[in-house]
C-alpha positions in Angstrom: 93.2 132.5 101.1 96.6 131.7 102.8 96.9 131.0 106.5 98.0 134.5 107.7 95.2 136.2 105.8 92.7 133.7 107.1 93.7 134.2 110.7 93.8 138.0 110.3 90.3 137.9 108.8 89.2 136.2 112.0 90.5 139.1 114.1 94.0 137.9 115.0 97.0 140.2 114.9 99.6 139.8 112.1 102.2 138.3 114.5 99.6 135.9 116.0 98.4 135.0 112.5 101.9 134.2 111.4 102.5 132.1 114.5 99.3 130.1 114.2 99.9 129.6 110.5 103.4 128.3 111.1 102.2 125.9 113.8 99.5 124.6 111.4 102.0 124.1 108.6 104.5 122.3 110.9 101.7 120.1 112.2 100.7 119.2 108.7 104.3 118.4 107.9 104.6 116.1 110.9 101.4 114.3 110.1 102.5 113.8 106.5 105.8 112.3 107.7 104.0 110.0 110.1 101.6 108.9 107.4 104.6 108.1 105.1 106.2 106.1 107.8 103.0 104.1 108.5 102.5 103.4 104.8 106.1 102.2 104.4 105.8 100.1 107.5 102.6 98.5 106.2 104.3 97.7 102.9 107.3 96.2 104.7 105.1 94.1 106.9 103.2 92.8 103.9 106.4 91.9 102.1 107.6 90.0 105.1 104.3 88.2 105.4 104.5 87.2 101.7 108.0 85.9 102.2 107.0 83.8 105.2 104.0 82.3 103.3 106.3 81.5 100.3 108.9 79.9 102.6 106.2 77.7 104.2 104.9 76.7 100.8 108.4 75.8 99.8 108.7 73.5 102.9 105.4 71.9 102.1 106.5 71.3 98.5 109.7 69.6 99.8 107.5 67.4 102.0 105.4 66.5 99.0 108.5 65.6 97.0 109.9 63.3 99.8 106.5 61.7 100.3 106.2 61.0 96.6 109.6 59.3 96.7 108.7 57.2 99.7 105.4 56.1 98.3 107.1 55.2 95.0 109.6 53.1 96.8 107.0 51.4 98.9 105.0 50.6 95.7 108.1 49.2 94.1 108.8 47.0 97.1 105.2 45.8 97.1 105.5 44.8 93.4 108.7 42.9 94.1 107.2 41.0 97.0 104.1 40.0 95.0 106.3 39.0 92.1 108.4 36.9 94.3 105.3 35.2 95.7 104.0 34.6 92.2 107.3 33.2 91.0 107.5 30.9 94.0 104.0 29.6 93.4 104.8 29.0 89.7 107.9 27.1 90.6 106.1 24.9 93.2 103.3 24.1 90.8 105.5 23.2 87.9 107.9 21.2 90.1 104.9 19.3 91.6 104.0 18.3 88.0 107.5 17.0 87.4 108.4 19.8 84.9 112.0 20.9 84.4 112.2 24.6 85.5 115.4 25.3 83.6 114.1 24.9 80.0 111.1 25.2 77.7 107.8 26.6 78.8 108.5 26.6 82.6 111.6 28.6 82.1 109.9 31.0 79.7 107.0 31.5 82.2 109.4 32.3 85.0 111.4 34.8 82.8 108.1 36.6 81.8 107.2 36.9 85.5 110.6 38.4 86.2 110.3 40.8 83.2 106.9 42.1 84.1 107.9 42.5 87.7 110.9 44.5 86.8 108.8 46.7 84.5 106.2 47.4 87.2 108.9 48.3 89.7 110.5 50.7 87.2 107.1 52.3 86.5 106.4 52.8 90.2 109.8 54.5 90.7 109.5 56.6 87.5 106.1 57.9 88.5 107.3 58.7 91.9 110.3 60.5 90.5 108.1 62.6 88.2 105.8 63.6 91.1 108.8 64.4 93.2 110.4 66.5 90.5 107.2 68.5 90.0 107.0 69.2 93.7 110.6 70.4 93.8 110.0 72.7 90.8 107.2 74.3 92.9 109.6 74.5 95.8 112.1 76.4 93.7 109.4 78.8 92.6 108.3 79.4 96.1 111.9 80.0 97.2 112.4 82.5 94.5 109.1 84.2 95.5 110.3 84.3 99.2 113.6 85.8 98.2 112.0 88.5 96.1 109.6 89.4 98.9 112.4 89.4 101.5 114.5 91.7 99.2 111.4 94.0 98.9 111.0 94.2 102.6 114.7 95.0 103.1 114.5 97.8 100.6 111.8 99.5 102.5 112.9 101.9 105.3 110.0 103.4 107.2 112.2 105.9 109.0 113.8 107.0 105.7 110.3 107.3 104.1 109.2 109.6 107.0 112.4 111.6 106.8 112.0 112.1 103.1 108.4 113.2 103.5 109.5 115.5 106.3 112.2 117.1 104.2 109.9 117.5 101.2 107.1 119.1 103.3 109.5 121.3 105.2 110.9 122.5 102.0 107.5 123.5 100.7 106.7 125.3 104.0 110.0 127.1 103.8 109.3 128.2 100.3 106.0 129.5 101.4 107.1 131.4 104.4 110.3 132.9 103.1 108.8 134.3 100.0 109.9 138.0 99.9 106.4 139.5 99.5 103.0 137.9 99.6 99.7 139.7 99.9 97.6 138.8 102.9 94.9 141.4 102.8 93.6 144.4 100.9 95.3 146.7 103.3 98.8 145.3 103.8 101.5 142.9 102.7 103.5 140.1 104.3 107.2 140.8 103.8 110.6 139.3 104.8 112.6 142.3 103.5 113.7 143.0 107.1 116.5 140.4 106.6 115.7 138.3 109.6 113.9 135.7 107.7 110.6 136.0 109.6 107.6 137.7 108.0 106.4 141.1 109.0 103.0 142.5 108.2 102.6 146.1 107.0 
């Protein structure tokens, strides 16, 4: 049963039924528009939140990358200090024994110390570089995610969503109320043949 017929069945006059039905339809249209706006606003807020989280994660990833580099350099410096101390102790010991440090076994021992020291320094820096690179890959991924979420948020217009819903609903209401003839009861018809656009009950 359509709104006019329902109101007439409750004892309202045709004009009163038409008015009440129109008010109900307009109210429904307004509520639909508000609902569409709220839904779009919620989606936009969620996208902005996701972008903020991704941006924070990108900053944390950059901190991790810098920390890895710093730790790697500190480790390399530690290895160099320890190697220098070992080399100095080796030279002092061999010199105290009257050995020539520029040839033979003493020289070979010092060269090995330098070689393994350089290898350990390079390993420390390489490991740090790998860890830093992995963190910066994460950073790039988070930045891409943040950009995507930001673009999504910008593409959402709550007012436009509400307006679109309002226009769509209003169009349906107009189609309903401006139909030339629609039966509302067994004893009459709802007509707009008068030319004024408003329904008249016969």
